[in-house]
KEKE-3310 file (N, C-alpha, C; in steps of 0.2 Angstrom, whole numbers, plus 5000, padded with zeros to 4 digits):
npx = (5165:5160:5169:5176:5179:5190:5197:5203:5209:5219:5224:5228:5238:5248:5253:5256:5266:5274:5279:5287:5297:5304:5307:5315:5326:5331:5343:5343:5329:5325:5332:5324:5311:5312:5311:5300:5293:5285:5293:5291:5283:5293:5303:5294:5295:5308:5309:5299:5308:5322:5320:5325:5324:5326:5321:5318:5330:5332:5325:5331:5344:5343:5345:5336:5339:5335:5323:5315:5303:5312:5327:5347:5348:5337:5323:5315:5309:5303:5299:5295:5292:5286:5294:5288:5292:5305:5318:5317:5331:5343:5344:5333:5329:5329:5339:5346:5354:5356:5359:5363:5356:5354:5340:5333:5333:5340:5340:5345:5345:5345:5343:5350:5344:5340:5332:5324:5318:5308:5313:5306:5292:5293:5297:5285:5277:5276:5278:5279:5282:5294:5302:5308:5325:5331:5343:5359:5364:5359:5364:5376:5382:5373:5358:5357:5370:5374:5379:5372:5370:5373:5380:5378:5384:5386:5394:5394:5389:5389:5387:5391:5390:5395:5398:5397:5400:5396:5402:5405:5409:5421:5421:5421:5423:5416:5417:5409:5402:5393:5387:5375:5357:5339:5331:5339:5355:5371:5383:5398:5412:5424:5433:5438:5441:5445:5452:5461:5470:5469:5463:5452:5441:5432:5416:5408:5413:5411:5409:5411:5408:5409:5415:5417:5429:5439:5456:5461:5468:5462:5446:5443:5440:5433:5436:5428:5434:5431:5439:5449:5444:5453:5464:5480:5480:5483:5479:5467:5455:5454:5455:5454:5460:5455:5456:5447:5449:5462:5463:5469:5473:5477:5482:5475:5476:5478:5475:5461:5446:5432:5424:5410:5407:5410:5418:5426:5436:5446:5455:5453:5449:5440:5435:5420:5423:5421:5423:5426:5418:5412:5423:5421:5429:5432:5442:5455:5462:5476:5486:5495:5495:5494:5480:5480:5472:5472:5480:5479:5468:5451:5443:5433:5437:5424:5424:5427:5436:5437:5437:5447:5457:5461:5459:5465:5478:5477:5485:5489:5498:5509:5513:5518:5507:5491:5484:5466:5454:5446:5437:5425:5416:5403:5398:5393:5389:5393:5390:5388:5395:5395:5399:5390:5379:5384:5371:5360:5355:5359:5364:5370:5382:5397:5396:5399:5389:5384:5377:5372:5368:5366:5365:5355:5354:5357:5374:5377:5391:5408:5424:5440:5450:5459:5455:5462:5455:5440:5427:5414:5398:5382:5368:5357:5341:5332:5330:5330:5340:5352:5358:5362:5364:5359:5360:5350:5350:5344:5329:5334:5335:5340:5342:5338:5342:5330:5332:5328:5312:5311:5312:5312:5318:5314:5321:5321:5324)
npy = (5133:5130:5136:5129:5117:5124:5127:5114:5109:5118:5115:5100:5104:5111:5103:5090:5099:5100:5089:5084:5092:5089:5076:5077:5085:5074:5062:5047:5046:5049:5041:5028:5033:5032:5018:5018:5024:5030:5032:5045:5051:5054:5063:5074:5079:5082:5093:5101:5103:5105:5119:5133:5145:5150:5148:5153:5154:5140:5136:5143:5136:5124:5127:5126:5112:5094:5084:5067:5060:5066:5069:5076:5077:5066:5057:5047:5032:5029:5018:5011:4997:4990:4978:4969:4958:4962:4965:4976:4985:4992:5005:5009:5010:5000:4988:4980:4971:4965:4954:4946:4933:4929:4929:4928:4936:4937:4941:4950:4953:4961:4950:4940:4931:4923:4927:4924:4929:4929:4940:4945:4947:4956:4967:4969:4974:4965:4960:4950:4935:4932:4922:4911:4907:4892:4888:4885:4896:4902:4891:4893:4906:4917:4928:4934:4937:4944:4957:4971:4973:4964:4955:4948:4936:4933:4920:4911:4896:4898:4908:4918:4926:4938:4946:4954:4949:4948:4941:4940:4952:4955:4958:4954:4948:4940:4928:4917:4905:4895:4882:4889:4886:4886:4879:4874:4881:4876:4884:4886:4892:4902:4911:4922:4937:4937:4926:4928:4941:4940:4947:4957:4967:4987:4989:4999:4998:4989:4982:4974:4971:4963:4959:4951:4947:4943:4940:4939:4926:4918:4915:4928:4935:4951:4959:4970:4979:4986:5001:5001:5008:5015:5026:5033:5018:5008:4995:4985:4992:4992:4983:4967:4951:4938:4917:4906:4893:4891:4892:4906:4920:4938:4955:4967:4980:4996:5008:5013:5019:5013:5006:5004:4999:4994:4991:4979:4974:4967:4975:4986:4991:4999:5009:5016:5025:5028:5044:5050:5063:5069:5070:5059:5046:5042:5029:5025:5007:4999:4986:4985:4997:5010:5022:5032:5033:5032:5042:5054:5064:5069:5074:5076:5074:5068:5072:5086:5100:5113:5115:5125:5121:5108:5091:5083:5078:5083:5082:5069:5063:5071:5065:5051:5043:5038:5048:5053:5048:5056:5066:5070:5084:5087:5074:5060:5049:5036:5022:5011:5005:5006:5002:5008:4998:5003:5003:5005:5020:5034:5046:5043:5036:5027:5028:5030:5022:5030:5026:5033:5037:5043:5057:5052:5052:5046:5049:5053:5049:5052:5047:5052:5045:5038:5034:5045:5054:5063:5067:5073:5076:5071:5073:5064:5064:5055:5050:5042:5030:5022:5006:4997:4994:4987:4979:4977:4965:4961:4969:4981:4989:4996:4993:4996:4995:5002:5007:5016:5014:4999:4995:4989:4998:5004:5009:5015:5019)
npz = (5358:5373:5389:5396:5388:5383:5392:5395:5382:5381:5393:5389:5378:5382:5391:5383:5376:5385:5387:5378:5376:5386:5384:5371:5377:5384:5384:5389:5388:5377:5366:5371:5367:5353:5350:5350:5345:5328:5312:5306:5314:5323:5316:5310:5326:5329:5316:5324:5338:5334:5326:5319:5316:5304:5294:5278:5275:5274:5262:5254:5255:5249:5234:5218:5221:5218:5220:5224:5213:5206:5197:5196:5180:5178:5177:5190:5194:5209:5225:5238:5249:5265:5276:5285:5294:5299:5312:5325:5328:5341:5345:5339:5324:5310:5305:5290:5279:5263:5247:5232:5222:5207:5201:5217:5231:5246:5263:5278:5295:5313:5322:5316:5306:5289:5275:5260:5244:5227:5219:5210:5213:5221:5217:5210:5222:5232:5248:5254:5251:5255:5263:5276:5280:5286:5298:5304:5313:5325:5335:5332:5337:5348:5348:5361:5360:5350:5338:5332:5315:5305:5291:5274:5260:5246:5234:5220:5223:5240:5252:5264:5282:5292:5310:5322:5340:5356:5373:5389:5388:5379:5365:5346:5329:5317:5304:5295:5284:5272:5263:5249:5251:5247:5261:5270:5280:5283:5295:5295:5305:5300:5302:5314:5324:5336:5339:5328:5333:5345:5355:5361:5353:5354:5360:5351:5339:5330:5318:5301:5288:5272:5255:5238:5230:5220:5213:5202:5204:5214:5225:5235:5252:5257:5273:5284:5298:5313:5320:5337:5348:5353:5360:5346:5345:5333:5329:5326:5316:5300:5284:5279:5271:5265:5260:5261:5255:5256:5268:5276:5278:5282:5285:5276:5273:5283:5295:5296:5301:5303:5292:5279:5267:5254:5238:5224:5212:5198:5198:5204:5221:5234:5245:5259:5271:5289:5298:5312:5319:5309:5294:5285:5273:5255:5248:5240:5239:5243:5242:5259:5263:5277:5282:5289:5302:5321:5319:5310:5302:5293:5301:5318:5335:5344:5358:5362:5372:5367:5354:5350:5346:5332:5333:5327:5316:5301:5288:5277:5269:5272:5286:5281:5277:5268:5259:5257:5243:5243:5255:5267:5276:5281:5292:5283:5288:5278:5269:5260:5244:5225:5208:5198:5183:5166:5160:5167:5165:5153:5155:5167:5167:5170:5183:5202:5215:5232:5247:5261:5279:5292:5283:5275:5262:5244:5235:5220:5211:5201:5199:5193:5177:5184:5195:5206:5210:5215:5204:5202:5212:5214:5227:5229:5238:5250:5263:5272:5281:5274:5272:5262:5245:5230:5214:5204:5190:5176:5181:5179:5191:5203:5220:5239:5256:5267:5285:5291:5293:5290:5277:5260:5247:5229:5215:5198:5183)
capx = (5165:5163:5175:5177:5184:5195:5201:5206:5213:5223:5231:5231:5242:5256:5256:5259:5273:5279:5281:5291:5302:5306:5312:5320:5333:5337:5343:5340:5320:5326:5334:5319:5306:5316:5312:5292:5288:5286:5299:5289:5281:5300:5303:5291:5297:5313:5308:5300:5312:5327:5319:5332:5323:5330:5314:5319:5338:5334:5323:5337:5351:5340:5340:5340:5340:5329:5317:5314:5306:5319:5337:5347:5346:5332:5317:5317:5303:5305:5294:5297:5287:5287:5296:5285:5299:5313:5318:5319:5339:5343:5345:5327:5331:5329:5345:5347:5357:5355:5365:5357:5358:5351:5333:5335:5335:5343:5344:5350:5342:5352:5343:5355:5338:5341:5326:5323:5310:5311:5315:5297:5288:5297:5295:5277:5276:5274:5286:5274:5283:5298:5305:5314:5328:5333:5351:5361:5367:5359:5368:5384:5383:5364:5353:5360:5377:5374:5378:5367:5370:5375:5382:5378:5389:5385:5399:5393:5386:5391:5385:5393:5389:5398:5394:5400:5395:5400:5404:5407:5413:5423:5418:5426:5422:5416:5414:5405:5402:5391:5383:5369:5350:5335:5329:5345:5361:5375:5388:5404:5414:5431:5436:5437:5447:5450:5456:5469:5473:5471:5460:5446:5440:5427:5409:5404:5414:5416:5408:5411:5408:5411:5415:5421:5440:5444:5463:5464:5470:5458:5440:5445:5434:5439:5431:5431:5437:5431:5445:5447:5442:5458:5471:5486:5481:5477:5481:5461:5452:5454:5453:5458:5457:5452:5455:5443:5451:5471:5464:5473:5471:5481:5478:5477:5477:5476:5473:5454:5441:5424:5423:5403:5406:5417:5417:5432:5436:5450:5461:5453:5447:5439:5428:5418:5426:5417:5425:5424:5415:5415:5428:5422:5433:5435:5448:5457:5462:5479:5489:5499:5494:5491:5476:5480:5467:5469:5483:5477:5459:5449:5435:5438:5435:5416:5424:5434:5435:5434:5440:5452:5463:5461:5459:5469:5481:5473:5488:5491:5504:5515:5512:5519:5499:5490:5477:5461:5453:5439:5435:5417:5417:5397:5397:5386:5388:5391:5386:5389:5398:5392:5396:5382:5382:5379:5362:5353:5354:5365:5367:5373:5390:5403:5394:5395:5383:5388:5373:5369:5365:5366:5365:5348:5351:5361:5378:5379:5396:5411:5430:5446:5452:5466:5452:5463:5451:5432:5427:5408:5392:5375:5365:5347:5339:5328:5323:5328:5346:5351:5363:5367:5361:5361:5358:5345:5351:5335:5325:5338:5332:5343:5337:5339:5340:5330:5332:5324:5307:5314:5309:5313:5314:5315:5324:5320:5325)
capy = (5129:5131:5139:5121:5113:5126:5126:5108:5109:5123:5111:5096:5105:5112:5095:5087:5104:5099:5079:5085:5097:5086:5072:5081:5087:5069:5056:5043:5045:5050:5033:5025:5034:5030:5010:5017:5031:5030:5037:5052:5055:5058:5067:5078:5083:5084:5097:5108:5104:5109:5123:5137:5153:5151:5145:5156:5152:5134:5133:5147:5135:5121:5131:5122:5105:5090:5077:5060:5055:5069:5070:5082:5074:5060:5057:5038:5028:5025:5017:5005:4992:4987:4972:4969:4952:4964:4968:4983:4986:4993:5011:5011:5007:4993:4987:4974:4970:4960:4952:4943:4925:4929:4934:4928:4941:4936:4948:4948:4957:4960:4946:4934:4927:4924:4927:4924:4929:4931:4948:4950:4947:4960:4973:4968:4976:4961:4958:4944:4931:4931:4914:4910:4900:4887:4889:4882:4900:4903:4886:4895:4916:4916:4932:4938:4940:4947:4962:4973:4975:4957:4957:4942:4939:4928:4920:4905:4892:4899:4909:4921:4928:4940:4948:4954:4945:4950:4938:4943:4961:4953:4959:4949:4951:4931:4926:4910:4901:4886:4880:4891:4885:4888:4877:4873:4883:4874:4886:4885:4899:4901:4919:4926:4944:4936:4921:4931:4945:4937:4952:4961:4974:4991:4986:5000:4998:4983:4983:4965:4970:4958:4959:4947:4950:4939:4943:4935:4918:4915:4920:4928:4939:4957:4960:4979:4977:4995:5005:4999:5016:5018:5033:5030:5011:5005:4986:4984:4997:4987:4977:4960:4945:4929:4915:4901:4888:4891:4893:4909:4925:4942:4961:4969:4988:4998:5014:5014:5022:5010:5002:5002:5000:4988:4989:4977:4971:4962:4980:4991:4992:5006:5008:5023:5025:5033:5046:5052:5068:5074:5068:5053:5046:5037:5024:5019:5004:4995:4983:4988:5005:5014:5028:5037:5033:5036:5048:5058:5063:5075:5074:5079:5069:5068:5076:5090:5105:5122:5117:5131:5116:5102:5087:5076:5080:5082:5080:5061:5062:5071:5058:5044:5038:5036:5053:5051:5051:5063:5067:5074:5088:5083:5067:5059:5043:5032:5014:5005:5010:5000:5004:5007:4998:5009:5002:5009:5027:5037:5052:5041:5034:5026:5032:5027:5024:5030:5026:5036:5034:5052:5059:5048:5052:5043:5049:5047:5049:5048:5047:5052:5036:5035:5033:5046:5062:5064:5074:5076:5069:5072:5071:5063:5062:5048:5053:5035:5028:5017:5002:4994:4994:4982:4981:4969:4969:4959:4972:4986:4990:5001:4990:5000:4993:5008:5003:5020:5010:4993:4994:4989:5004:5000:5015:5010:5022)
capz = (5362:5382:5392:5401:5386:5380:5396:5394:5377:5385:5397:5387:5374:5388:5394:5377:5374:5389:5387:5371:5379:5392:5379:5368:5380:5390:5380:5390:5387:5365:5364:5372:5362:5346:5350:5350:5339:5321:5311:5303:5320:5327:5311:5313:5331:5327:5313:5329:5342:5333:5322:5322:5315:5295:5286:5271:5272:5272:5256:5249:5256:5244:5226:5212:5224:5217:5226:5221:5209:5201:5201:5192:5173:5175:5181:5190:5199:5216:5227:5244:5252:5271:5277:5294:5298:5299:5318:5326:5331:5348:5342:5333:5319:5308:5301:5288:5273:5255:5243:5226:5220:5199:5202:5222:5235:5253:5269:5287:5301:5317:5326:5312:5305:5286:5273:5255:5239:5223:5217:5205:5219:5227:5214:5210:5228:5236:5252:5260:5250:5258:5266:5284:5279:5292:5297:5312:5316:5333:5342:5335:5339:5351:5347:5364:5362:5343:5340:5325:5308:5303:5286:5272:5252:5241:5229:5219:5228:5245:5255:5271:5287:5298:5314:5328:5344:5364:5374:5392:5388:5374:5355:5341:5323:5317:5297:5294:5277:5272:5254:5247:5251:5253:5264:5277:5277:5290:5293:5301:5308:5295:5303:5320:5328:5344:5337:5324:5336:5353:5360:5362:5352:5358:5358:5346:5331:5329:5311:5299:5281:5268:5250:5238:5231:5214:5214:5193:5206:5220:5225:5242:5254:5262:5280:5287:5306:5319:5327:5343:5350:5356:5353:5347:5343:5325:5330:5322:5311:5292:5281:5283:5268:5268:5257:5263:5254:5257:5274:5275:5282:5280:5286:5270:5274:5291:5296:5293:5308:5302:5287:5281:5259:5250:5230:5221:5206:5201:5197:5212:5227:5235:5252:5262:5279:5293:5300:5320:5321:5301:5289:5283:5266:5252:5250:5234:5245:5238:5250:5264:5264:5279:5280:5294:5307:5324:5320:5307:5299:5291:5306:5324:5340:5349:5364:5361:5376:5366:5349:5348:5343:5329:5339:5322:5312:5295:5282:5280:5267:5277:5290:5279:5277:5262:5258:5254:5236:5245:5262:5266:5281:5285:5297:5282:5288:5274:5272:5256:5238:5223:5201:5192:5176:5162:5155:5171:5164:5148:5159:5175:5165:5174:5190:5206:5218:5236:5251:5268:5284:5294:5276:5272:5255:5242:5232:5216:5211:5197:5198:5187:5175:5185:5200:5212:5211:5213:5197:5205:5216:5215:5233:5228:5245:5250:5268:5278:5285:5267:5276:5258:5240:5225:5206:5198:5180:5172:5179:5178:5197:5213:5228:5242:5260:5271:5290:5299:5292:5288:5270:5251:5241:5221:5213:5190:5175)
cpx = (5166:5169:5178:5181:5190:5200:5206:5209:5219:5228:5234:5237:5251:5259:5261:5268:5277:5285:5287:5298:5306:5311:5316:5327:5333:5337:5344:5331:5319:5327:5328:5314:5306:5312:5305:5286:5287:5291:5297:5286:5289:5305:5301:5294:5302:5313:5307:5304:5319:5328:5325:5330:5324:5325:5316:5325:5336:5330:5326:5342:5349:5339:5343:5341:5335:5329:5316:5305:5312:5325:5337:5347:5340:5327:5314:5308:5306:5297:5299:5289:5292:5289:5294:5288:5304:5313:5322:5326:5338:5344:5337:5326:5330:5336:5344:5350:5356:5361:5359:5360:5355:5347:5333:5336:5336:5345:5342:5347:5347:5350:5348:5349:5343:5333:5328:5318:5314:5311:5308:5294:5288:5297:5289:5272:5273:5279:5283:5277:5292:5299:5310:5317:5329:5341:5353:5365:5367:5364:5378:5385:5376:5365:5357:5366:5379:5374:5374:5372:5377:5377:5381:5383:5387:5390:5399:5388:5388:5387:5388:5392:5394:5394:5398:5397:5400:5400:5408:5411:5418:5420:5421:5420:5421:5415:5410:5403:5397:5387:5377:5363:5345:5329:5334:5351:5363:5382:5393:5409:5424:5435:5437:5442:5451:5451:5463:5472:5472:5469:5456:5445:5434:5422:5410:5405:5419:5416:5406:5408:5413:5411:5417:5427:5442:5451:5466:5467:5464:5450:5442:5438:5437:5434:5432:5434:5437:5438:5445:5445:5448:5463:5476:5485:5477:5480:5474:5461:5459:5452:5456:5456:5459:5451:5452:5446:5459:5468:5467:5469:5477:5478:5482:5477:5473:5474:5466:5451:5434:5421:5416:5403:5411:5417:5425:5432:5443:5458:5460:5448:5445:5432:5429:5421:5422:5422:5424:5419:5416:5421:5426:5426:5430:5440:5449:5460:5469:5484:5493:5498:5490:5487:5477:5477:5469:5473:5482:5469:5458:5444:5438:5434:5427:5418:5432:5430:5432:5433:5441:5458:5463:5464:5465:5471:5478:5478:5492:5495:5511:5516:5516:5512:5499:5484:5471:5460:5449:5436:5428:5418:5412:5400:5391:5384:5389:5392:5389:5390:5396:5394:5391:5384:5375:5372:5358:5351:5359:5367:5372:5379:5395:5404:5395:5392:5383:5381:5375:5367:5362:5363:5358:5347:5358:5368:5378:5387:5403:5418:5434:5448:5456:5460:5458:5460:5444:5429:5418:5404:5387:5372:5358:5346:5334:5328:5326:5335:5348:5358:5365:5361:5363:5358:5356:5346:5345:5331:5326:5335:5338:5339:5340:5335:5340:5328:5330:5317:5307:5310:5313:5314:5317:5317:5323:5321:5319)
cpy = (5132:5134:5132:5118:5118:5128:5120:5104:5113:5116:5107:5095:5108:5106:5093:5093:5102:5092:5081:5087:5092:5079:5071:5083:5079:5066:5050:5043:5046:5042:5029:5025:5032:5022:5011:5020:5030:5034:5042:5054:5060:5062:5074:5083:5085:5092:5103:5107:5109:5116:5132:5144:5154:5149:5148:5154:5145:5134:5140:5141:5128:5123:5125:5112:5099:5087:5072:5064:5060:5069:5076:5082:5070:5061:5051:5037:5024:5025:5012:5002:4990:4980:4971:4965:4956:4967:4971:4981:4990:5001:5014:5009:5000:4989:4980:4973:4964:4959:4948:4937:4924:4931:4932:4933:4939:4943:4941:4954:4956:4956:4937:4929:4926:4923:4926:4926:4929:4938:4949:4951:4955:4968:4976:4973:4971:4958:4951:4936:4929:4924:4915:4905:4897:4887:4885:4889:4901:4898:4890:4904:4917:4925:4937:4941:4943:4953:4965:4974:4970:4957:4948:4944:4931:4928:4912:4902:4892:4906:4912:4924:4931:4944:4948:4951:4949:4945:4940:4949:4960:4953:4956:4952:4941:4932:4919:4911:4895:4887:4883:4888:4889:4887:4878:4875:4878:4877:4883:4891:4896:4905:4921:4932:4942:4930:4924:4935:4944:4943:4953:4966:4979:4989:4991:5000:4993:4981:4973:4967:4968:4959:4955:4949:4944:4942:4943:4928:4916:4920:4922:4933:4943:4958:4963:4976:4986:4994:5001:5004:5017:5022:5031:5021:5008:4998:4985:4989:4997:4984:4969:4955:4941:4925:4906:4895:4886:4891:4898:4916:4934:4951:4964:4977:4989:5006:5019:5014:5014:5010:5001:4999:4997:4988:4988:4974:4968:4968:4985:4989:4999:5006:5014:5020:5030:5037:5048:5058:5074:5069:5059:5053:5044:5036:5023:5013:5000:4990:4984:4993:5005:5020:5030:5038:5030:5042:5054:5058:5069:5078:5076:5073:5073:5075:5080:5097:5110:5121:5121:5128:5111:5097:5081:5079:5081:5081:5074:5061:5065:5068:5050:5041:5038:5041:5049:5048:5057:5063:5072:5079:5086:5076:5065:5051:5037:5024:5010:5009:5003:5003:5003:5004:5004:5009:5007:5017:5028:5040:5050:5037:5033:5029:5028:5027:5023:5030:5030:5036:5041:5055:5058:5052:5048:5048:5047:5052:5047:5051:5051:5046:5033:5032:5039:5055:5059:5068:5078:5074:5076:5068:5071:5061:5058:5047:5046:5034:5024:5013:5001:4995:4990:4981:4976:4971:4966:4963:4980:4991:4992:4996:4992:4997:5003:5005:5007:5018:5003:4992:4991:4994:5002:5010:5012:5018:5025)
cpz = (5367:5383:5394:5397:5383:5385:5396:5388:5378:5387:5395:5382:5377:5390:5387:5375:5379:5391:5379:5370:5383:5389:5375:5371:5384:5384:5382:5388:5374:5363:5366:5368:5354:5346:5349:5346:5334:5321:5308:5308:5323:5322:5312:5321:5331:5322:5319:5333:5339:5328:5325:5321:5306:5292:5278:5270:5271:5264:5252:5248:5248:5237:5223:5215:5221:5222:5221:5219:5204:5205:5194:5183:5172:5179:5184:5194:5204:5222:5234:5248:5260:5272:5287:5296:5303:5307:5322:5330:5339:5349:5339:5330:5315:5302:5298:5281:5269:5253:5238:5223:5214:5203:5210:5227:5239:5254:5274:5290:5307:5322:5323:5306:5295:5280:5262:5248:5232:5222:5214:5207:5222:5224:5211:5217:5235:5242:5256:5259:5254:5264:5272:5281:5286:5294:5305:5317:5324:5338:5339:5337:5340:5347:5353:5367:5356:5341:5333:5320:5306:5295:5278:5263:5250:5234:5228:5222:5234:5249:5264:5274:5292:5299:5318:5332:5352:5368:5383:5394:5383:5368:5351:5333:5321:5309:5299:5285:5278:5265:5255:5246:5253:5257:5271:5277:5286:5286:5297:5300:5305:5298:5311:5322:5334:5343:5334:5330:5344:5358:5357:5357:5355:5354:5352:5338:5328:5320:5310:5290:5277:5261:5245:5231:5226:5212:5205:5197:5207:5222:5232:5247:5257:5264:5282:5293:5306:5323:5332:5347:5356:5355:5353:5343:5336:5323:5325:5316:5303:5289:5279:5275:5268:5263:5261:5258:5254:5264:5279:5278:5281:5280:5280:5268:5281:5290:5296:5301:5306:5294:5283:5274:5257:5243:5229:5216:5206:5199:5203:5216:5232:5241:5255:5268:5283:5297:5307:5319:5314:5298:5286:5273:5262:5249:5245:5238:5241:5244:5252:5264:5270:5278:5285:5301:5313:5324:5316:5305:5299:5295:5313:5328:5342:5353:5364:5367:5373:5358:5344:5345:5340:5336:5335:5318:5305:5290:5282:5276:5271:5282:5290:5278:5271:5262:5255:5246:5238:5253:5263:5273:5285:5287:5290:5282:5283:5273:5266:5249:5231:5216:5200:5186:5173:5158:5159:5169:5157:5153:5166:5172:5167:5181:5196:5211:5227:5242:5259:5273:5291:5288:5274:5266:5251:5237:5225:5214:5205:5199:5192:5184:5178:5195:5210:5214:5209:5209:5202:5208:5215:5222:5229:5237:5245:5258:5272:5277:5276:5269:5268:5251:5238:5221:5205:5192:5175:5173:5178:5184:5203:5217:5233:5251:5264:5278:5294:5298:5294:5283:5265:5249:5235:5216:5205:5185:5173)
residu = (MET:SER:SER:LYS:LYS:LYS:ILE:ILE:LEU:THR:LEU:ILE:SER:ILE:PHE:ILE:LEU:LEU:VAL:ILE:VAL:ILE:VAL:ALA:ASN:ASN:SER:PHE:LEU:LYS:LYS:LYS:ALA:LYS:LEU:TYR:ILE:PRO:PHE:ASP:VAL:ILE:THR:PHE:PHE:LYS:VAL:ILE:THR:ASN:TYR:ASP:GLY:ASN:LEU:PHE:ALA:HIS:TYR:GLU:ASN:ASP:TYR:LYS:VAL:LYS:PHE:LEU:PRO:GLU:THR:GLN:TRP:ILE:THR:VAL:LYS:PHE:SER:LYS:ASN:ASN:LEU:ASP:PHE:ILE:LYS:ARG:GLY:LYS:LEU:GLY:SER:TYR:PRO:PHE:LEU:ILE:ASP:PHE:ASN:GLN:ASP:ASP:LEU:TYR:LEU:THR:ASP:THR:SER:GLY:SER:ILE:TYR:VAL:SER:ASP:ILE:ASN:HIS:VAL:LEU:ASP:GLY:ASP:THR:SER:LYS:PHE:LYS:LYS:ILE:LYS:THR:ASN:LEU:SER:GLN:LYS:ILE:ALA:GLU:SER:VAL:MET:ILE:ASP:LYS:PRO:ASP:ILE:LEU:ILE:ILE:LYS:ASP:LYS:ILE:TYR:PHE:ALA:SER:GLY:ARG:THR:ASP:ASN:ASP:CYS:THR:SER:VAL:GLU:LEU:TYR:SER:GLY:ASN:LEU:SER:LYS:ASP:PHE:ILE:GLU:PHE:LYS:LEU:ILE:PHE:SER:THR:LYS:LYS:ARG:PHE:ASN:THR:CYS:LEU:ASN:PHE:LYS:ASN:ASN:PHE:GLY:ARG:ILE:GLU:HIS:TYR:PHE:ASP:GLY:ILE:ASP:ASP:ASN:ILE:LEU:LEU:SER:ILE:GLY:HIS:SER:GLY:ILE:ASP:ASN:ASP:ASP:THR:PHE:GLY:SER:ILE:ILE:LEU:ILE:ASN:GLU:GLN:LYS:LYS:TYR:SER:GLU:THR:PHE:ALA:LYS:GLY:LEU:ARG:GLY:VAL:LEU:GLY:ILE:TYR:ALA:ASP:GLU:ASN:LEU:ILE:LEU:ALA:VAL:ASP:ASN:GLY:PRO:LYS:GLY:GLY:ASP:GLU:ILE:ASN:LYS:ILE:GLU:LYS:GLY:ASN:HIS:TYR:GLY:PHE:PRO:PHE:VAL:SER:TYR:GLY:GLU:LYS:TYR:VAL:ASN:PRO:ASP:TYR:SER:THR:PRO:THR:TYR:LEU:GLU:ASN:HIS:GLU:LYS:LYS:GLY:PHE:THR:GLU:PRO:ILE:HIS:ALA:PHE:VAL:TYR:ALA:TYR:GLY:THR:ALA:GLU:ILE:MET:LYS:LEU:PRO:ASN:ASP:PHE:SER:ASN:PHE:TRP:GLN:ASP:ASN:PHE:ILE:ILE:THR:THR:LEU:ASN:GLY:ARG:HIS:LEU:LEU:ARG:ILE:LYS:PHE:SER:GLU:ASP:TYR:ASN:LYS:LEU:LEU:TYR:ASN:GLU:ARG:ILE:TYR:VAL:GLY:GLU:ARG:ILE:ARG:ASP:ILE:LYS:TYR:HIS:LYS:ASN:SER:LYS:SER:LEU:ILE:LEU:ALA:LEU:THR:SER:THR:GLY:SER:ILE:GLY:ILE:MET:LYS:ASN)
# end
């Protein structure tokens, strides 16, 4: 190679390194880069720019950790298929959520569009068969005011859609219902935090996860509302119970910062709650209970001058609040919780699965019989933000919403 070419290559290399350093140290440029740079390239740059010199320590820290397709006790089949129609969110990822109606897989993304496909096409690796369902949502809630991360829920012949919206700097969480159809769904508004509380929420912590709850008499919906973002204000930060037929709603539980996952059956309600900086919780939800936020937390505020003194009191019980079943020190970004049917694996009996965003892994967990204690957990690294998870009984498959790349993940035993 001639000396002239070597000089040119050296200058190009120096320029690329300078660009990487500048982008890595500028929060605005980092956010913009996430919108245009592929996920795998971003991950590669993170490894380079965040390397701390502890190569062997990182290796040893993973002692006996299994990576897919291996887990601690079983080997699974794991695959993922890209959804090229999913809209990219404002922060660079591709948020979408899913639900089943028998063999039909429904999903919604940040545009508020709803799609459906026979799950068997997806299991065969074909995601081109998804059909966009016509709705009146664009008339009800324009995309320009819709906030990322809407959710859908199917109960019998009804479909529910929840989303945050911001009009004139006022944010609310809204819940819509419609009759299930693959052709056209006409939604109607059945709940709004703005109407219920007569005030606005904080933009960042709106949430709006919905889950079916049959209380032994009626079909109800549990809707999570994020904390207001204001110190010593517990007006929001709650789970709301909504009965569409009776046109009734009530605050079911309070003191929650940001519930992104709910499991509910007639005798048990569990919720995974995002803490501030760390302190993500698994809570056993009971009517009327207060779970402490923003007065107590096992996490810390993101802004603390020196961290010489904790920013939150930790002990919930001493302050008259309900303790979590378990709290995580690391900010996993817990997203959804589901009970895993026992037909998935003889080794994974009576287990629950929690998905994570920041952690990019699944947590396989088991509770004590009274659900007052976490007995064990296994981290299963997936490598993407996992916003949602559902189980397809006929194929005995876990279906994952992988939002780093906008892909469907499929896990089989």
